N, C-alpha and C positions, 0 to 999 in steps of 0.2 A: 528448574532446570533451563537454562538459556542455550539457544543454539541458533544457527543460520536461518532457519524458518520463522522463529520468533523475532529475530532482528529485522528481517524483511518487513513483517506485518508490522513492526513498531514504526519503521520507516514509512510505511503507507499510511500510518495514523497520523504522522507528522507532516505528511503532503496534503491533508484534507484542508486545513486552514490557509495554507499556502495557496492551494487550487481556488479556494473560494475568494480569497482576497484579488487575485489575478484575474478570476473570471469577471468581477464586477468592476474592474478598472475600466475608465472610459476610453483607453488608448486602442487604436487600431491592432496593434501587434497582442493584446492580451488574450485574444480566443486562440491564437495559434500557441501561445506559451501555455495556456490552460489545457488546451487538447493535448500537448506534448506531456504535461504534468499527469493527466488522466491515463494516457497509454503508459506512462511508467508505471502508475500505480497498479494499473491491469497487469502488467508485465510481473510486477513483485507478486501479486495475488496468485497468478498462475505458478510462478517460480516457487513460493513458499509452500504452496500445496504439494507440488511435486517433488520437492526435497524433503518435506516431512514424511511422505509416503516412502520415497526411495530409501532414505537413511535410517528410516524407523524411528523418527525422533519426535513423535507426537507427544505433547505434554499437555497438562491440564491449563497452563499459561496460554498456550497456542489455541487450544479449544475454546478458550474464552475470547481472545483477541482476534481472531481471524473473523469471526460474524461481526465484531465491532467495527473492525477496518472494512469490512464489506458494505456496511451501511454508510 
């Protein structure tokens, strides 16, 4: 079953390679953009956990993906 919490977790997974590419860019603005992406990923982590509990939408897919996205 797919829900908003799983969607947020999947978005966080897609942010990982984007973060890494921007973090290692030699431009002066890259650290600020990487920090923003990290902040955005952190917010999605908080929000997906809150929504999964609040809306009682815990799924086996979410139980697997959330720890993967946290690493």
